[in-house]
C-alpha positions as CSV (number, residue, x, y, z in Angstrom):
1,X,156.9,95.8,120.7
2,X,155.9,98.9,118.5
3,X,155.5,96.7,115.6
4,X,153.3,94.3,117.7
5,X,151.7,96.9,119.1
6,X,150.9,98.4,115.8
7,X,149.3,95.5,114.2
8,X,146.8,94.9,117.3
9,X,145.7,98.4,117.0
10,X,145.3,97.8,113.5
11,X,143.0,94.9,113.9
12,X,141.3,96.9,116.2
13,X,140.3,99.4,114.0
14,X,139.7,97.2,111.3
15,X,136.8,95.3,113.2
16,X,135.1,98.6,114.7
17,X,134.9,99.9,111.1
18,X,133.6,96.6,109.6
19,X,131.1,96.3,112.6
20,X,129.8,99.9,112.0
21,X,129.6,99.2,108.5
22,X,128.0,96.3,108.8
23,X,125.2,97.8,111.7
24,X,124.4,100.3,109.0
25,X,123.8,98.1,106.4
26,X,121.3,96.1,108.6
27,X,119.2,98.7,110.1
28,X,118.4,100.0,106.2
29,X,116.2,97.3,105.8
30,X,113.0,98.0,107.9
31,X,109.9,95.0,107.9
32,X,106.7,96.8,106.5
33,X,104.8,93.1,106.4
34,X,105.2,89.7,107.6
35,X,103.1,86.6,107.6
36,X,103.5,83.1,108.4
37,X,101.6,80.6,106.1
38,X,100.6,77.0,108.0
39,X,103.3,74.4,107.6
40,X,102.2,71.2,105.3
41,X,99.3,72.7,103.6
42,X,101.1,72.1,100.1
43,X,98.1,70.3,98.5
44,X,96.5,73.3,96.8
45,X,92.6,73.0,97.2
46,X,93.6,69.8,99.5
47,X,93.4,67.2,97.0
48,X,96.4,67.8,95.1
49,X,99.7,65.8,95.1
50,X,102.9,66.4,94.2
51,X,104.7,65.1,90.5
52,X,106.2,61.8,90.6
53,X,109.8,63.0,89.7
54,X,111.7,62.6,92.5
55,X,113.5,65.8,92.6
56,X,110.4,67.0,93.9
57,X,111.2,66.5,97.8
58,X,108.2,66.6,100.1
59,X,108.0,70.3,101.4
60,X,109.4,72.1,98.1
61,X,106.0,73.8,97.4
62,X,105.2,74.6,101.0
63,X,105.2,78.1,101.9
64,X,106.0,78.9,105.2
65,X,106.1,82.7,105.4
66,X,106.4,85.9,103.6
67,X,108.0,89.6,104.6
68,X,108.6,92.8,102.9
69,X,111.2,94.9,103.7
70,X,112.7,98.8,102.6
71,X,115.9,99.5,102.1
72,X,117.0,102.8,101.1
73,X,117.2,101.8,97.3
74,X,115.3,98.5,97.4
75,X,112.0,96.8,98.3
76,X,112.8,93.3,99.5
77,X,110.4,90.3,98.8
78,X,111.3,87.3,101.0
79,X,109.4,83.9,100.4
80,X,109.8,81.3,103.0
81,X,109.6,77.6,101.9
82,X,109.5,74.4,104.0
83,X,112.7,73.1,101.9
84,X,114.2,74.8,98.6
85,X,115.2,71.0,97.1
86,X,118.3,72.0,95.8
87,X,118.6,72.9,92.3
88,X,118.8,69.8,90.4
89,X,118.5,71.4,86.8
90,X,121.4,73.9,87.9
91,X,119.6,76.7,86.5
92,X,121.0,80.6,87.2
93,X,118.9,81.8,90.2
94,X,120.1,78.8,92.5
95,X,116.8,76.8,92.3
96,X,114.9,75.2,90.0
97,X,111.7,73.3,91.1
98,X,109.4,76.3,92.6
99,X,107.7,79.2,90.5
100,X,107.0,82.3,93.2
101,X,104.2,84.3,91.8
102,X,103.6,87.5,93.5
103,X,100.6,90.1,93.1
104,X,100.3,93.2,95.0
105,X,97.8,95.9,95.6
106,X,99.0,99.1,96.3
107,X,95.7,100.4,98.0
108,X,95.5,102.4,94.4
109,X,91.9,100.9,93.6
110,X,91.1,103.1,90.5
111,X,93.2,100.9,88.0
112,X,94.5,97.1,88.5
113,X,94.2,93.7,87.2
114,X,92.4,90.7,88.7
115,X,93.9,87.8,85.9
116,X,97.2,85.9,86.9
117,X,99.7,84.7,84.9
118,X,98.7,80.9,84.3
119,X,97.6,80.2,87.9
120,X,94.3,79.3,86.2
121,X,92.4,81.9,89.3
122,X,91.1,85.3,89.8
123,X,91.3,88.0,92.3
124,X,88.9,89.8,93.9
125,X,88.5,92.9,92.5
126,X,88.9,94.4,95.6
127,X,92.3,93.2,95.5
128,X,92.9,94.1,91.9
129,X,96.9,94.1,91.4
130,X,99.0,96.8,90.3
131,X,102.0,95.1,89.6
132,X,103.2,91.4,90.2
133,X,106.4,89.3,90.0
134,X,107.0,86.5,88.1
135,X,110.3,84.6,90.1
136,X,111.5,81.1,89.0
137,X,115.2,79.9,88.4
138,X,115.6,81.5,85.4
139,X,117.2,85.2,85.8
140,X,114.9,88.1,84.8
141,X,114.8,88.8,80.9
142,X,111.9,91.0,78.8
143,X,113.7,89.6,75.4
144,X,113.0,85.9,76.5
145,X,109.9,86.6,78.5
146,X,108.7,88.2,75.1
147,X,109.7,85.5,73.1
148,X,107.9,83.0,75.6
149,X,110.3,81.7,77.6
150,X,108.9,81.7,81.4
151,X,111.8,83.8,82.9
152,X,111.5,86.3,85.9
153,X,109.7,89.2,85.7
154,X,108.1,92.2,87.0
155,X,105.0,93.4,85.2
156,X,102.5,96.5,85.4
157,X,98.9,96.1,85.1
158,X,99.3,97.9,81.9
159,X,101.3,94.7,80.6
160,X,104.7,96.5,80.5
161,X,107.7,94.6,81.8
162,X,111.0,95.3,84.1
163,X,113.7,92.8,84.4
164,X,116.2,94.6,86.3
165,X,116.1,93.1,89.6
166,X,117.8,90.9,91.6
167,X,117.1,86.7,92.8
168,X,118.7,85.2,95.2
169,X,118.4,82.7,97.3
170,X,119.7,81.7,101.1
171,X,119.0,78.7,103.0
172,X,115.5,78.1,102.2
173,X,114.5,81.7,101.3
174,X,114.0,83.1,98.2
175,X,114.9,86.8,97.9
176,X,113.8,89.1,95.2
177,X,115.4,92.4,95.5
178,X,113.4,95.5,93.5
179,X,114.8,98.7,93.2
180,X,112.6,101.5,94.3
181,X,113.1,103.1,90.7
182,X,110.9,100.6,89.2
183,X,108.0,101.2,91.8
184,X,105.9,104.6,91.3
185,X,105.9,106.7,93.6
186,X,102.3,107.1,94.5
187,X,102.3,103.0,95.1
188,X,105.5,103.5,97.2
189,X,104.2,106.0,99.3
190,X,101.4,103.6,100.5
191,X,103.2,100.8,101.1
192,X,102.3,100.3,104.5
193,X,98.8,99.6,102.9
194,X,100.1,96.7,100.3
195,X,98.1,94.0,100.0
196,X,99.4,90.5,98.5
197,X,98.5,87.3,97.2
198,X,101.4,84.8,97.1
199,X,101.6,81.5,95.4
200,X,103.6,79.0,95.0
201,X,103.7,76.5,91.6
202,X,106.1,73.9,90.2
203,X,108.1,75.2,87.8
204,X,108.0,73.7,84.2
205,X,110.2,75.7,81.6
206,X,108.6,74.4,78.7
207,X,104.8,75.5,79.6
208,X,103.1,78.8,79.3
209,X,104.9,81.3,82.3
210,X,106.5,78.7,83.6
211,X,103.7,76.7,85.2
212,X,103.4,72.8,85.3
213,X,100.3,70.9,83.9
214,X,97.6,69.8,86.7
215,X,96.2,66.5,85.9
216,X,93.6,63.8,87.3
217,X,97.0,61.8,88.1
218,X,100.3,62.8,88.9
219,X,103.2,62.2,86.3
220,X,107.0,62.8,86.4
221,X,105.6,66.2,84.5
222,X,102.4,67.0,86.2
223,X,100.3,67.3,89.3
224,X,97.6,65.3,90.1
225,X,94.7,65.1,92.1
226,X,92.6,67.4,89.8
227,X,89.2,66.7,89.7
228,X,88.1,65.3,86.0
229,X,85.2,67.9,85.6
230,X,87.7,70.6,86.4
231,X,90.3,69.4,83.6
232,X,87.7,69.4,81.5
233,X,86.4,72.5,82.1
234,X,89.9,73.8,82.6
235,X,89.2,75.5,85.6
236,X,91.4,73.6,87.9
237,X,93.6,76.1,90.3
238,X,97.3,75.7,89.2
239,X,99.1,76.3,92.4
240,X,100.4,74.1,95.1
241,X,100.1,76.9,98.2
242,X,98.6,80.4,98.7
243,X,99.6,82.4,101.5
244,X,96.4,82.6,104.0
245,X,96.4,82.9,107.7
246,X,95.1,79.2,108.3
247,X,94.5,75.9,105.5
248,X,91.0,76.2,105.7
249,X,90.7,79.5,103.9
250,X,93.5,78.2,101.2
251,X,91.2,75.0,100.5
252,X,88.0,77.0,100.5
253,X,89.3,79.5,98.0
254,X,90.7,76.9,95.9
255,X,87.8,75.2,95.6
256,X,85.7,77.5,94.8
257,X,85.6,77.3,91.2
258,X,82.6,75.9,89.4
259,X,83.2,73.3,86.5
260,X,79.3,73.8,85.3
261,X,79.6,77.4,84.7
262,X,83.3,77.3,83.8
263,X,83.7,79.8,86.4
264,X,87.4,79.7,87.9
265,X,88.6,79.8,91.5
266,X,88.7,83.4,93.2
267,X,91.3,84.3,95.9
268,X,92.0,87.5,98.3
269,X,95.1,89.2,99.0
270,X,96.7,89.5,102.5
271,X,95.7,91.2,105.1
272,X,92.1,90.4,104.0
273,X,90.5,94.2,103.5
274,X,89.1,95.2,106.6
275,X,85.3,93.5,107.5
276,X,85.7,91.4,104.5
277,X,86.2,87.6,104.7
278,X,87.6,85.1,102.0
279,X,85.8,84.3,99.1
280,X,82.7,81.8,99.5
281,X,82.2,79.0,97.2
282,X,80.3,79.7,94.0
283,X,77.1,79.1,95.6
284,X,77.3,81.9,97.9
285,X,79.1,84.1,95.6
286,X,77.6,85.7,92.7
287,X,79.9,86.5,89.6
288,X,79.6,87.5,86.0
289,X,81.7,87.7,83.1
290,X,81.4,90.9,81.2
291,X,82.9,91.3,77.3
292,X,86.1,92.4,78.7
293,X,86.1,89.1,81.1
294,X,86.5,91.5,84.3
295,X,84.9,89.9,87.1
296,X,82.4,91.0,89.3
297,X,81.4,89.8,92.5
298,X,79.0,90.3,95.4
299,X,80.6,90.0,98.6
300,X,79.0,89.2,102.3
301,X,80.6,91.2,105.1
302,X,81.9,88.9,107.5
303,X,85.0,87.6,109.5
304,X,87.0,84.6,108.6
305,X,90.4,83.7,109.7
306,X,92.8,86.5,111.0
307,X,94.0,90.0,109.9
308,X,97.9,90.7,109.8
309,X,99.4,93.8,109.8
310,X,103.0,94.8,110.4
311,X,104.2,98.2,111.5
312,X,107.7,99.1,109.9
313,X,109.1,99.6,113.2
314,X,111.2,96.0,113.4
315,X,114.8,95.4,111.7
316,X,115.7,92.6,109.6
317,X,119.5,92.4,109.6
318,X,121.3,90.6,106.7
319,X,124.9,89.4,106.3
320,X,127.2,88.6,109.0
321,X,125.1,88.3,112.2
322,X,125.8,92.0,114.2
323,X,126.0,90.1,117.5
324,X,128.6,88.0,116.3
325,X,130.8,91.2,115.1
326,X,130.3,92.8,118.0
327,X,131.5,89.8,120.6
328,X,134.3,89.6,118.0
329,X,135.3,93.0,118.5
330,X,135.0,93.0,121.9
331,X,137.7,89.8,122.0
332,X,140.1,92.1,120.2
333,X,140.1,95.1,122.4
334,X,140.6,92.4,125.6
335,X,143.4,91.0,123.9
336,X,144.7,94.8,122.7
337,X,144.4,95.6,126.3
338,X,146.7,92.7,127.6
339,X,149.1,93.5,125.1
340,X,149.5,96.7,126.2
341,X,149.5,95.9,129.7
342,X,152.3,93.2,129.0
343,X,154.3,95.8,127.6
344,X,153.8,98.5,130.1
345,X,155.1,96.0,133.0
346,X,158.3,95.6,130.7
347,X,158.9,98.9,130.7
């Protein structure tokens, strides 16, 4: 009797400790930004079509949401897709069809860049990025990236690289965990004002930065739907989905290139800067290129779409579901009480 009672008490204590530990871990991740992306808008500027390779199942390039969370020692970027599509190439990060590029404007406008890595678009000056994260199925590796292999990498605006972060998949989400030590404190302290450009493109390990070719006609190795003049002028945007409040905003931004002048499309970070809308098409946005290839733009104040700002008060839970643990704990405690009552009656 004593042995059975001791086992029951031990199990109950174990569950309670496990529960408290899980609650501690769960509450340590605080959501600072969240935004949904329209479902089924994985057509780039509205005209693109998937590669013909059967591995590219419908929805695997469809961004459906993006979250940023902060724990005690990490900043976590969570990219949600309609379908992950498995890992046909058996790459080390657990997926192989997508490449995700995240550009972060930290609110510090005194420095930054407006170019992108292989996406063939510019980012507005007011959204210039201080650091960016490129993630595909290959583990982060600074040496390999420097040798030309398009591995996952974190890059600062000055070109320096970091590879000490983790990439995991869960269901249809790609989760990027960056140590806080990799982010300068003046940026991290401003995290509630960060703005983001998040792009999805099919991954090709043979191409610069891992960005697949975009052509007039789709093939097994290229996206289709680009116009002949855009391909000839090398101004076609190379992304299938862009974080935006609505489909019209994405299509308009990715159609803002000019094949005649060679001007690339210009895109905006979200949430849109207060009072400013998305970039207008070429005829209504004035841009020039200096000798340093910096884009200068005239932006007209107007409202387009909606702004999304989420304060850091919502908790994100990871691991075993907390309510499941609570339920299990209660069941074990009830069983323990019943056992003890049974033993008392025997006496």
